[in-house]
C-alpha positions as CSV (number, residue, x, y, z in Angstrom):
1,M,-81.4,-55.8,9.9
2,A,-82.4,-52.9,7.7
3,D,-85.3,-53.4,4.9
4,Y,-83.7,-54.7,1.8
5,H,-84.8,-53.8,-1.7
6,K,-83.9,-56.0,-4.2
7,P,-82.5,-53.8,-7.0
8,D,-84.6,-54.1,-10.5
9,Q,-82.7,-55.9,-13.2
10,Q,-82.3,-53.0,-15.0
11,T,-80.0,-52.2,-11.9
12,L,-78.7,-55.6,-11.7
13,Q,-77.7,-56.2,-15.2
14,A,-75.7,-52.4,-15.1
15,L,-74.0,-53.8,-11.9
16,K,-72.8,-56.5,-13.9
17,D,-71.3,-54.5,-16.7
18,T,-69.7,-52.1,-14.7
19,A,-67.5,-55.1,-12.9
20,N,-67.0,-56.1,-16.0
21,K,-65.7,-52.6,-17.5
22,L,-63.5,-52.8,-14.3
23,R,-61.7,-56.0,-15.9
24,I,-61.4,-54.7,-18.7
25,N,-60.1,-51.6,-17.6
26,S,-57.2,-53.0,-15.1
27,I,-56.4,-55.8,-17.7
28,K,-55.5,-52.7,-20.7
29,A,-53.9,-50.8,-17.6
30,T,-51.4,-53.4,-16.5
31,T,-50.6,-54.9,-19.8
32,A,-49.7,-50.6,-21.0
33,A,-47.6,-51.3,-17.6
34,G,-46.4,-54.4,-18.7
35,S,-46.7,-55.1,-14.8
36,G,-49.4,-55.2,-12.0
37,H,-52.0,-57.6,-10.8
38,P,-54.6,-58.2,-13.2
39,T,-56.0,-61.6,-11.5
40,S,-55.9,-60.0,-8.3
41,C,-58.5,-57.5,-9.8
42,A,-61.0,-59.6,-11.5
43,S,-61.4,-61.8,-8.6
44,A,-62.8,-58.4,-6.7
45,A,-64.8,-56.7,-9.7
46,E,-68.4,-57.3,-9.0
47,I,-67.3,-56.8,-5.1
48,I,-66.1,-52.8,-6.4
49,S,-69.3,-52.5,-8.7
50,V,-71.6,-53.1,-6.5
51,L,-69.6,-51.1,-3.1
52,F,-68.9,-48.0,-5.6
53,F,-72.2,-48.0,-7.4
54,H,-74.6,-48.9,-4.9
55,T,-73.7,-49.5,-1.7
56,M,-71.4,-46.4,-0.6
57,K,-72.0,-43.1,-0.4
58,Y,-70.1,-39.9,-1.4
59,K,-69.2,-37.1,-3.8
60,A,-67.5,-38.8,-6.9
61,Q,-65.8,-35.1,-7.8
62,D,-64.7,-34.5,-3.8
63,P,-62.9,-37.6,-2.8
64,R,-62.0,-36.8,0.6
65,N,-65.2,-34.9,1.4
66,A,-65.7,-35.2,5.3
67,N,-68.8,-36.9,5.0
68,N,-68.3,-39.2,2.3
69,D,-67.9,-43.0,2.8
70,R,-64.5,-44.6,3.0
71,F,-63.0,-47.2,1.6
72,V,-59.8,-48.7,2.0
73,I,-58.4,-51.5,-0.6
74,S,-56.1,-53.4,2.0
75,K,-55.1,-55.7,-0.7
76,G,-53.2,-52.9,-1.9
77,H,-51.9,-55.0,-5.2
78,A,-54.7,-54.6,-6.9
79,A,-55.0,-50.8,-7.1
80,P,-55.7,-50.8,-10.8
81,I,-59.3,-51.7,-10.0
82,L,-59.2,-49.2,-7.5
83,Y,-58.1,-46.2,-10.2
84,A,-60.6,-47.8,-12.1
85,V,-63.8,-47.2,-10.5
86,W,-62.6,-43.7,-9.9
87,A,-62.4,-43.7,-13.6
88,E,-65.9,-45.0,-13.7
89,A,-67.2,-42.6,-11.2
90,G,-66.0,-40.0,-13.6
91,F,-62.7,-38.5,-11.2
92,L,-60.1,-39.7,-13.5
93,K,-59.8,-39.8,-16.8
94,E,-60.2,-43.3,-18.5
95,A,-57.3,-42.3,-20.5
96,E,-54.6,-42.0,-17.6
97,L,-54.7,-45.4,-16.8
98,S,-52.8,-46.4,-19.1
99,N,-50.4,-43.9,-17.5
100,L,-50.3,-46.5,-14.6
101,R,-46.8,-47.4,-12.7
102,K,-45.5,-44.6,-14.9
103,I,-43.1,-42.0,-13.2
104,D,-45.0,-39.1,-13.6
105,S,-48.2,-40.8,-13.1
106,I,-49.9,-40.4,-9.9
107,L,-51.3,-43.6,-10.4
108,E,-48.6,-46.2,-8.6
109,G,-48.1,-49.6,-8.5
110,H,-50.0,-49.4,-4.8
111,P,-51.8,-47.1,-3.8
112,V,-50.9,-43.4,-2.4
113,P,-52.3,-40.1,-0.7
114,K,-51.0,-38.5,-3.4
115,Q,-54.4,-39.8,-5.1
116,A,-56.8,-37.7,-3.6
117,F,-59.2,-40.8,-3.8
118,T,-56.5,-42.8,-1.0
119,D,-56.3,-41.7,2.4
120,V,-53.7,-44.7,3.5
121,A,-50.9,-46.7,1.7
122,T,-51.5,-50.1,1.6
123,G,-49.4,-53.0,0.1
124,S,-47.8,-54.1,2.9
125,L,-50.3,-56.4,3.9
126,G,-52.5,-56.8,6.9
127,Q,-52.6,-53.4,7.8
128,G,-55.7,-51.8,6.2
129,L,-58.4,-53.1,8.0
130,G,-56.8,-51.5,11.1
131,A,-56.5,-48.2,9.8
132,A,-60.0,-49.0,8.7
133,C,-61.0,-49.5,12.2
134,G,-59.2,-46.1,13.3
135,M,-61.7,-44.5,11.1
136,A,-65.0,-46.4,11.8
137,Y,-63.9,-45.7,15.5
138,T,-63.4,-41.4,14.5
139,G,-66.7,-41.5,12.4
140,K,-69.3,-43.6,14.9
141,F,-67.2,-41.9,18.7
142,F,-65.7,-38.6,17.7
143,D,-67.4,-37.1,14.5
144,K,-71.0,-38.9,15.9
145,A,-71.6,-39.0,11.6
146,S,-73.5,-41.6,9.5
147,Y,-70.2,-42.2,7.2
148,R,-69.6,-46.0,7.2
149,V,-66.2,-47.7,5.9
150,Y,-65.4,-50.1,4.1
151,C,-62.3,-52.5,3.8
152,L,-61.6,-54.7,1.3
153,L,-58.9,-57.6,2.5
154,G,-57.7,-60.5,-0.1
155,D,-57.6,-64.2,1.3
156,G,-53.4,-63.9,1.5
157,E,-53.2,-61.4,4.1
158,L,-55.5,-63.3,6.6
159,S,-52.4,-65.2,7.6
160,E,-51.4,-61.6,9.0
161,G,-51.6,-61.6,12.9
162,S,-52.6,-57.7,12.1
163,V,-55.7,-58.1,10.8
164,W,-57.0,-60.8,13.6
165,E,-56.0,-57.9,16.3
166,A,-58.3,-55.4,13.6
167,M,-60.7,-57.5,14.0
168,A,-60.3,-58.2,17.8
169,F,-60.4,-54.2,18.1
170,A,-63.6,-53.7,15.8
171,S,-66.0,-56.2,18.0
172,F,-64.8,-54.8,20.9
173,Y,-65.7,-51.3,20.3
174,K,-68.8,-52.2,18.4
175,L,-67.9,-50.9,15.3
176,D,-71.3,-51.1,13.3
177,N,-70.0,-49.0,10.1
178,L,-67.3,-50.6,9.7
179,V,-67.4,-53.3,6.6
180,A,-64.6,-55.7,5.9
181,I,-64.9,-57.9,3.1
182,F,-62.9,-61.0,2.7
183,D,-62.2,-61.5,-1.3
184,I,-61.6,-65.7,-1.0
185,N,-60.2,-65.7,-4.6
186,R,-58.5,-68.7,-3.2
187,L,-54.7,-68.3,-4.7
188,G,-52.3,-66.3,-2.9
189,Q,-48.7,-65.4,-4.7
190,S,-47.0,-69.0,-4.6
191,D,-49.3,-71.3,-3.2
192,P,-52.7,-71.5,-2.8
193,A,-54.0,-69.8,0.6
194,P,-54.1,-72.2,3.3
195,L,-58.0,-72.3,3.3
196,Q,-58.6,-72.0,-0.3
197,H,-62.4,-72.0,-0.5
198,K,-63.6,-73.0,2.9
199,V,-65.7,-70.1,3.4
200,D,-67.1,-71.9,6.5
201,I,-64.2,-71.7,8.3
202,Y,-63.5,-68.0,7.5
203,Q,-66.9,-67.7,8.8
204,K,-66.5,-69.4,12.1
205,R,-63.3,-67.2,12.4
206,C,-65.0,-63.8,12.3
207,E,-68.1,-65.0,14.4
208,A,-65.7,-66.2,17.1
209,F,-63.9,-62.7,16.5
210,G,-67.5,-61.4,17.6
211,W,-68.5,-60.1,13.9
212,N,-71.7,-60.1,11.9
213,A,-70.2,-62.8,9.1
214,I,-71.9,-63.4,5.7
215,V,-71.0,-65.7,3.5
216,V,-71.8,-64.6,-0.7
217,D,-70.8,-66.1,-4.2
218,G,-68.4,-62.9,-4.9
219,H,-69.2,-62.7,-8.6
220,S,-73.1,-62.4,-7.8
221,V,-73.9,-58.8,-7.8
222,E,-77.4,-59.3,-6.4
223,E,-76.2,-61.3,-3.0
224,L,-73.5,-58.7,-2.9
225,C,-76.2,-55.9,-2.3
226,K,-78.2,-58.4,0.2
227,A,-75.3,-58.7,2.0
228,F,-74.1,-54.9,2.3
229,S,-78.1,-54.0,3.4
230,Q,-77.5,-56.9,6.4
231,V,-76.2,-54.5,9.2
232,K,-76.7,-55.0,13.1
233,D,-74.8,-53.7,16.3
234,Q,-71.4,-55.3,15.5
235,P,-68.8,-54.9,12.3
236,T,-69.7,-57.2,9.7
237,A,-68.2,-59.4,7.5
238,I,-68.7,-60.6,4.1
239,I,-66.8,-63.5,3.0
240,A,-67.0,-63.4,-0.9
241,K,-66.0,-66.9,-2.6
242,T,-64.4,-65.7,-5.6
243,F,-61.8,-67.1,-8.7
244,K,-58.7,-65.4,-9.1
245,G,-58.6,-64.0,-12.6
246,K,-62.6,-64.4,-12.9
247,G,-63.9,-63.9,-16.6
248,I,-60.4,-64.4,-18.4
249,T,-60.5,-67.2,-19.9
250,G,-57.6,-69.8,-19.8
251,I,-56.3,-67.9,-16.4
252,E,-59.4,-67.8,-14.1
253,D,-58.7,-69.8,-11.2
254,K,-55.3,-71.0,-12.5
255,E,-51.9,-70.9,-10.3
256,N,-49.0,-69.1,-11.7
257,W,-50.8,-65.9,-12.9
258,H,-50.4,-63.8,-9.6
259,G,-48.4,-60.1,-10.6
260,K,-48.3,-61.1,-14.2
261,P,-50.3,-58.8,-16.8
262,L,-51.5,-60.3,-19.7
263,P,-49.4,-60.5,-23.0
264,K,-50.5,-57.9,-25.5
265,E,-52.4,-60.3,-28.4
266,M,-53.9,-62.1,-25.1
267,A,-55.2,-59.0,-23.4
268,E,-57.5,-57.7,-26.7
269,Q,-58.4,-61.2,-27.6
270,V,-59.7,-61.3,-23.7
271,I,-60.8,-58.1,-23.6
272,K,-63.2,-58.8,-27.0
273,E,-64.5,-61.6,-25.1
274,I,-65.2,-59.6,-22.1
275,E,-67.2,-56.4,-24.0
276,G,-68.8,-59.4,-25.5
277,R,-70.5,-59.8,-21.7
278,I,-71.6,-56.5,-21.4
279,L,-75.7,-56.0,-22.3
280,G,-76.4,-52.9,-21.6
281,N,-75.5,-49.2,-21.5
282,K,-76.7,-47.5,-18.6
283,K,-74.7,-45.5,-16.5
284,L,-74.6,-45.3,-12.9
285,S,-73.7,-43.0,-10.2
286,P,-73.3,-43.1,-6.8
287,A,-75.7,-42.0,-3.7
288,L,-74.7,-38.7,-2.2
289,P,-73.6,-38.7,1.6
290,V,-75.5,-37.6,4.5
291,E,-74.4,-34.1,5.9
292,D,-73.6,-34.5,9.4
293,A,-69.6,-34.9,9.9
294,P,-68.6,-31.4,11.5
295,A,-66.7,-28.9,10.3
296,I,-63.3,-28.7,12.4
297,N,-59.6,-27.2,12.4
298,I,-56.7,-28.6,14.0
299,K,-54.3,-26.5,12.7
300,G,-52.2,-24.3,15.9
301,I,-53.3,-26.0,18.8
302,K,-51.7,-24.3,21.6
303,M,-51.2,-25.1,25.8
304,P,-53.9,-23.5,27.5
305,S,-51.3,-22.1,30.0
306,P,-47.5,-22.0,29.6
307,P,-45.4,-25.3,31.8
308,N,-45.6,-24.9,35.7
309,Y,-42.4,-26.3,36.8
310,K,-40.0,-25.1,39.5
311,L,-36.1,-25.1,38.5
312,G,-34.6,-28.3,40.6
313,E,-37.8,-30.3,41.5
314,K,-37.6,-33.9,40.4
315,M,-40.1,-35.5,37.6
316,A,-39.7,-37.9,35.5
317,T,-40.7,-37.5,31.7
318,R,-43.0,-40.3,31.0
319,K,-44.8,-38.8,33.9
320,A,-44.7,-35.1,32.5
321,Y,-45.6,-36.6,29.1
322,G,-48.8,-37.3,30.4
323,L,-49.5,-34.3,32.5
324,A,-48.6,-32.6,29.4
325,L,-51.0,-34.3,27.0
326,A,-53.8,-34.3,29.6
327,K,-53.3,-30.6,29.5
328,L,-53.3,-30.4,25.5
329,G,-56.6,-32.1,26.0
330,H,-58.4,-29.1,26.8
331,A,-56.7,-27.0,24.1
332,S,-58.8,-29.2,21.4
333,D,-61.6,-31.9,21.5
334,R,-60.0,-33.3,18.4
335,V,-56.7,-34.3,20.7
336,I,-57.3,-38.3,21.5
337,A,-54.6,-40.4,23.4
338,M,-54.2,-44.3,22.7
339,D,-52.2,-46.9,24.3
340,G,-51.5,-50.3,24.3
341,D,-52.4,-51.5,28.1
342,T,-49.0,-49.2,29.7
343,K,-51.3,-46.1,30.7
344,N,-50.5,-46.8,34.1
345,S,-46.4,-46.7,33.0
346,T,-46.3,-44.4,29.8
347,F,-48.9,-42.3,32.1
348,S,-51.3,-41.5,29.3
349,E,-53.9,-42.8,32.1
350,L,-54.2,-38.5,33.2
351,F,-55.2,-37.8,29.6
352,K,-57.7,-40.6,30.0
353,K,-59.0,-39.1,33.6
354,E,-59.7,-35.7,32.4
355,H,-61.1,-36.7,29.1
356,P,-62.0,-40.3,29.2
357,S,-64.2,-39.8,25.8
358,R,-61.3,-39.4,23.9
359,Y,-59.0,-41.9,25.2
360,I,-58.8,-45.6,23.0
361,E,-57.3,-48.4,24.6
362,C,-56.1,-50.5,22.1
363,Y,-54.7,-53.6,24.2
364,I,-51.3,-55.4,23.8
365,A,-51.5,-55.4,19.9
366,E,-48.9,-52.4,19.7
367,Q,-49.2,-53.0,15.1
368,N,-52.9,-52.4,15.0
369,M,-52.6,-49.3,17.4
370,V,-50.8,-47.8,15.2
371,S,-53.0,-48.6,12.1
372,V,-55.7,-47.1,14.6
373,A,-54.0,-43.9,14.6
374,I,-52.8,-43.4,11.4
375,G,-56.9,-44.2,10.5
376,C,-58.1,-41.5,13.5
377,T,-55.6,-39.1,11.9
378,T,-57.0,-39.9,8.3
379,R,-58.5,-36.6,6.3
380,D,-57.7,-34.1,9.5
381,R,-59.8,-35.5,11.7
382,T,-57.6,-35.9,14.8
383,I,-54.6,-35.3,16.6
384,A,-53.6,-38.4,17.7
385,F,-50.8,-39.5,20.1
386,A,-50.6,-43.7,20.8
387,S,-47.8,-44.8,23.7
388,T,-46.1,-47.5,24.9
389,F,-42.6,-48.9,26.0
390,A,-40.0,-47.9,23.1
391,T,-38.9,-51.1,22.7
392,F,-42.6,-52.3,21.6
393,F,-43.1,-49.7,19.1
394,T,-40.5,-51.8,17.0
395,R,-42.6,-54.5,16.1
396,A,-44.8,-51.9,14.5
397,F,-41.9,-50.9,12.6
398,D,-44.1,-51.9,9.4
399,Q,-47.0,-49.8,10.4
400,I,-44.6,-47.1,11.0
401,R,-43.1,-46.7,7.8
402,M,-46.5,-47.5,5.8
403,A,-47.6,-44.3,7.6
404,A,-44.6,-42.4,6.3
405,I,-45.5,-43.6,2.7
406,S,-49.3,-42.8,3.9
407,E,-48.5,-39.3,5.0
408,S,-49.7,-39.6,8.0
409,N,-49.5,-37.0,11.2
410,I,-49.4,-39.5,14.3
411,N,-47.3,-38.5,17.4
412,L,-46.2,-41.7,18.5
413,C,-44.5,-41.8,22.8
414,G,-42.0,-44.4,23.4
415,S,-41.6,-44.7,27.4
416,H,-38.9,-46.8,29.3
417,C,-36.1,-45.8,27.0
418,G,-32.4,-48.0,27.6
419,V,-30.6,-49.1,30.4
420,S,-32.0,-46.5,33.1
421,I,-35.1,-48.4,33.6
422,G,-33.4,-50.8,35.4
423,E,-34.2,-54.3,37.1
424,D,-37.1,-55.2,34.5
425,G,-34.0,-56.0,31.9
426,P,-33.1,-55.9,28.4
427,S,-36.7,-57.1,26.8
428,Q,-38.3,-54.1,28.3
429,M,-35.3,-51.7,27.3
430,G,-35.9,-49.1,24.4
431,L,-32.2,-49.5,22.6
432,E,-33.0,-49.6,19.1
433,D,-35.7,-47.3,18.5
434,L,-33.9,-44.2,17.7
435,A,-31.7,-46.1,14.9
436,M,-35.5,-47.2,13.7
437,F,-37.1,-43.6,13.7
438,R,-34.3,-42.3,12.4
439,A,-34.6,-44.2,9.6
440,V,-38.5,-43.2,8.9
441,P,-37.8,-39.9,6.2
442,S,-41.0,-38.3,7.5
443,A,-40.1,-38.5,11.0
444,T,-39.0,-35.8,14.2
445,I,-37.5,-37.2,17.0
446,F,-38.0,-35.4,20.7
447,Y,-35.7,-36.5,23.2
448,P,-36.8,-34.0,26.3
449,S,-34.9,-34.3,28.9
450,D,-36.9,-32.3,31.8
451,A,-40.5,-31.6,32.3
452,V,-40.4,-28.7,30.6
453,S,-39.1,-29.8,27.9
454,T,-41.6,-32.7,27.5
455,E,-44.1,-30.3,27.8
456,K,-42.9,-28.5,25.1
457,A,-42.3,-31.6,22.8
458,V,-46.2,-32.5,23.0
459,E,-47.3,-29.0,22.0
460,L,-44.7,-28.8,18.6
461,A,-45.4,-32.5,18.2
462,A,-49.6,-31.7,17.9
463,N,-48.3,-28.7,15.4
464,T,-45.6,-30.6,13.4
465,K,-46.4,-32.6,10.2
466,G,-45.1,-36.5,9.9
467,I,-44.8,-38.7,12.3
468,C,-43.5,-37.4,15.5
469,F,-41.7,-39.8,18.1
470,I,-41.3,-38.8,21.7
471,R,-38.6,-40.8,23.5
472,T,-39.5,-40.5,27.7
473,S,-37.3,-41.6,30.5
474,R,-38.2,-43.4,33.4
475,P,-36.1,-42.3,35.9
476,E,-36.9,-39.3,37.9
477,N,-34.4,-36.3,37.2
478,V,-34.6,-32.2,37.8
479,V,-36.2,-29.7,35.9
480,L,-33.6,-27.8,34.2
481,Y,-35.4,-25.1,32.3
482,G,-37.6,-22.2,33.3
483,N,-41.4,-22.2,32.3
484,N,-40.5,-19.7,29.7
485,E,-37.9,-21.2,28.1
486,N,-38.7,-21.8,24.2
487,F,-38.2,-24.9,22.1
488,R,-38.0,-25.5,18.4
489,V,-37.9,-28.3,16.4
490,G,-34.0,-28.7,15.1
491,Q,-32.8,-26.4,18.1
492,A,-30.3,-27.8,20.5
493,K,-30.0,-26.1,23.8
494,V,-26.5,-25.0,25.1
495,V,-27.0,-26.1,29.1
496,H,-23.9,-25.3,30.1
497,Q,-20.2,-23.6,28.8
498,S,-18.0,-21.0,30.0
499,K,-15.6,-19.0,28.1
500,D,-12.6,-22.2,28.2
501,D,-14.3,-25.3,27.6
502,Q,-12.2,-28.0,26.5
503,V,-14.5,-30.6,24.7
504,T,-18.2,-30.5,24.2
505,V,-20.5,-33.5,25.4
506,I,-24.0,-34.0,24.0
507,G,-25.9,-36.1,26.1
508,A,-30.0,-36.4,26.4
509,G,-32.8,-37.9,28.7
510,V,-31.1,-39.4,31.6
511,T,-27.3,-39.1,30.0
512,L,-27.9,-35.5,30.1
513,H,-28.1,-35.5,33.7
514,E,-25.4,-37.5,34.2
515,A,-23.2,-34.9,31.9
516,L,-24.1,-32.3,33.7
517,A,-23.0,-33.6,36.8
518,A,-19.7,-34.9,35.2
519,A,-19.0,-30.9,34.7
520,E,-20.0,-30.1,37.8
521,Q,-17.5,-32.5,39.0
522,L,-14.5,-31.7,36.4
523,K,-14.6,-28.0,37.1
524,K,-14.0,-29.4,40.6
525,E,-11.0,-30.4,39.2
526,D,-10.2,-26.8,36.6
527,T,-11.6,-29.2,33.6
528,N,-14.3,-27.4,32.0
529,I,-16.4,-28.4,29.4
530,R,-19.7,-27.6,27.4
531,V,-23.1,-29.3,27.6
532,I,-25.3,-29.7,24.7
533,D,-29.2,-30.8,24.9
534,P,-30.1,-31.9,21.4
535,F,-33.9,-31.7,22.5
536,T,-34.5,-33.1,18.8
537,I,-32.6,-36.3,17.8
538,K,-33.9,-35.9,14.4
539,P,-34.0,-33.0,13.0
540,L,-30.3,-33.0,14.4
541,D,-29.2,-28.7,14.9
542,S,-25.9,-29.2,13.4
543,K,-25.3,-26.0,13.2
544,T,-24.7,-25.4,17.0
545,I,-23.1,-28.9,17.4
546,L,-20.5,-27.7,15.2
547,E,-20.1,-23.9,16.4
548,N,-19.3,-25.4,20.0
549,A,-17.1,-28.0,19.3
550,R,-15.1,-25.6,17.1
551,A,-15.1,-23.6,20.0
552,T,-13.6,-26.6,22.1
553,H,-10.9,-27.8,20.1
554,G,-13.3,-29.9,17.8
555,R,-13.9,-32.4,20.7
556,I,-17.5,-33.9,20.6
557,I,-17.9,-37.0,22.8
558,T,-21.8,-38.0,23.2
559,V,-23.1,-40.1,25.5
560,E,-26.5,-42.4,25.1
561,D,-28.8,-44.5,26.6
562,H,-29.0,-47.0,23.3
563,Y,-27.1,-49.0,21.5
564,Y,-24.1,-47.6,19.5
565,E,-25.9,-48.6,16.0
566,G,-27.9,-45.9,14.8
567,G,-28.3,-43.5,17.8
568,I,-27.2,-40.1,18.8
569,G,-23.6,-40.6,18.3
570,E,-24.3,-42.2,14.8
571,A,-26.4,-38.7,14.2
572,V,-23.8,-36.5,15.3
573,S,-21.3,-38.3,13.5
574,S,-22.9,-37.8,10.0
575,A,-24.1,-34.8,10.9
576,M,-19.9,-33.7,11.1
577,V,-18.7,-35.7,7.7
578,G,-16.4,-33.9,5.9
579,E,-15.7,-31.3,8.9
580,P,-12.2,-30.3,9.5
581,G,-10.7,-30.7,12.7
582,I,-13.8,-32.3,14.3
583,T,-13.5,-35.9,16.4
584,V,-16.0,-37.4,18.0
585,T,-16.3,-40.2,20.7
586,R,-19.1,-42.4,21.5
587,L,-20.2,-43.6,24.6
588,A,-23.3,-45.8,24.5
589,V,-25.1,-49.4,24.9
590,S,-22.4,-51.8,23.5
591,H,-24.2,-55.4,24.1
592,V,-27.4,-56.6,25.1
593,P,-27.6,-55.9,29.1
594,R,-29.1,-57.7,31.7
595,S,-31.6,-56.6,35.3
596,G,-29.7,-54.4,37.6
597,K,-30.0,-51.2,39.1
598,S,-30.8,-47.7,36.9
599,T,-27.2,-46.8,37.9
600,E,-25.7,-49.9,38.1
601,L,-26.4,-50.4,35.1
602,L,-25.2,-46.5,33.5
603,K,-21.9,-47.6,35.3
604,M,-21.8,-50.7,33.3
605,F,-22.3,-49.0,30.1
606,N,-19.6,-46.0,30.9
607,L,-22.9,-43.7,30.7
608,D,-22.4,-42.0,34.2
609,K,-21.1,-39.3,36.1
610,D,-17.7,-41.3,36.4
611,S,-17.0,-42.4,33.2
612,I,-17.7,-39.4,31.4
613,V,-15.7,-37.6,33.8
614,K,-12.7,-40.5,32.7
615,T,-13.7,-40.4,29.3
616,V,-13.2,-36.2,28.8
617,K,-10.2,-36.8,30.5
618,A,-8.9,-39.1,28.3
619,V,-9.7,-36.5,25.6
620,V,-8.2,-33.7,26.9
621,S,-5.0,-35.7,27.6
622,Q,-4.9,-36.4,24.0
623,I,-5.5,-31.8,23.2
624,T,-2.7,-31.6,25.5
625,N,-0.3,-34.2,23.9
626,A,-1.4,-32.2,20.4
627,K,0.4,-29.2,21.3
C-alpha cells in the first residue's frame, strides 16, 4: 500500500467545492438541453472531483497525450458531469456546456470520441470496464508505462454479465493499474437496483473475483482520497455508497427522477442552494503525468515478404489467417492478437507461438474480448486482431456496434463460417455474420477464398480504418492466386471468363471453388460462365459486377454459405437496384441446418458444383427462351 498523506483542510474543502460546481454545471446543462441525467451526475460529483483534481495525472490541454491517466465513464448517461469536469480543468469553455445535446455541439447525450477527452463511446451499459481492461493491459504489458486507468460504473449496469467478464479478465492478468469505481446510488432507471445499498455484498463479489475491494462513503472526499491511494498487486474496486440526486433538495434519493432535467425555476432555486455550500475559491489543477509512454507509429504496416504459396496446393483460409497474422507480427511489435479459447481452431495459436508476449487469451468471453480490443487500440497504441468462430461474434454485436460509435480500429476474424464446417452442426456455423457486419457503418468485410488472398486481407485490415471483419473457412481449398497478385479493398477479381460467357456467378470462400468446378463442368457441355471473387463484401465492387453482368446477358447468380438474409446475394441485389436488364438469382442457406459432412450440407442447400450447374442451365434456358 502506498503511503497516504491526508490532504490539508483547504484542499479537502476545494474538492468539496469543486464537486458542487460540477453539480451546478450538470444541472444547468441538462436544464438548458431540456433532457439528460442530472441526478446520475449528482451522485458521482465527489468521485469525479477527487479523481480529476487529486488522483489522476494528466495534461488538461492535451487529453489524448499518451502519458495521461485514462478515464472511462461507463455510465455514459452521466456525460454532463464529464463535460463539466473538463470545463473545470480548463479544456472546455464553461459556456459550451449550455449547448449540451444540440445538433451543432460535440457535447452529445452520451460520450463519443469526437470529444478529445473521450477514448471510447459509452451509453450502452456494461461495456466501459472491458475497454478499460484493454487500456490497462496495454499500459502494463505493451507500453510498460506509469499511466493508470480509472473506470466509473453505475450500479444498474452491474447486472450486465459483460461487467463480470471484465472483472474476471482484470483479476486474471493482475491489472494493478486499473481502478473501477462503483457508484452505488441505489436507484436504477425504473426501479431500485437489485442490491440497493448493500455495499457489503458488492464488496464480497468483487473480492470473490480477485479484486482489492474498498467500501467508502462516496460523498466523502477524504475517504475517496484515501481509497484511491490504496494500490495493491491486483485491480482495485472502490465501492462508493452514494445517493442519486445528492445535494438536490426534494429529489435526492427519490425514485422517478432518472433521465429528467430540473424545470427552470426549480433548477434556479437548487443552484442557489448549492452555491451557498461553496465556501472557498481555491482553484485546483491536476498533477502532470510521468512521461514514460513510448512514442510509436502504427501507420503503413507491411508484410516483411510476399506470400509464399504454390498454385494448386491446398490450405484452409483459417490456417492461412494464422500464418499471415504471425508473419505480420514480425513487421511491427505493435501488432497484437487475442482469442476466445479457440486459437487451435482459428489458428491464432501460430501468432502466440511466435509472439507470446503480444498474445492475449480472453477465454470464452467474446463480449469482453471485443471490448478489450477496443481498449487496446485507443490512442493508436496497437493494431489488434481478435478471433473466434464467426458465429460467436453475434453475441458481441452490441460491443461491435459501440466500437463503430467509438471510431475504433479493430480487426475481427471469424472462422468456421457456414454449413461447410460439417458435423459440428448449426450452433457452430456462422450463418448470420455477414448480415451483422454489413449493418455496421464503419465495417469492412473481407471474405478471402484462398491462402494468398487471406494473407493480403490481413495486411489490408491492419491498415484500414474502422472495423474489419475477416471471414475464414474450415475446408481446405486450392490456392487460386499467384503470390504477386495485387488486392485492394473494394476490388473484385474475375477468376474465370471467356468471350461468350452467358451468366456471371459470384461466390466466396468455399462457394467460389464450387463455382469454378461448375464452370469446368459446364465448359465440357459447351456452356461458358464468368466467375467473380468479390474479395470484400463491404465495400462491394459494384462496378466490376455490373460490367460483367452486362457482358453476360444481365444474368447474375450468387452462391453463398450464409443465410439468404443479409448476405452476398442481398448485397449484390442492393447494388444492382435500378440497373435495367439485370436479374439476380440467389443460392444460399434457406433454413437452420443440421450435422452432416460438408459435401452433404453444401448439396442439401444447393451450394455445390452440381447445384450451380443446374441453376446455370435454368438461367441460360430463360435467356434462350427470351430470344
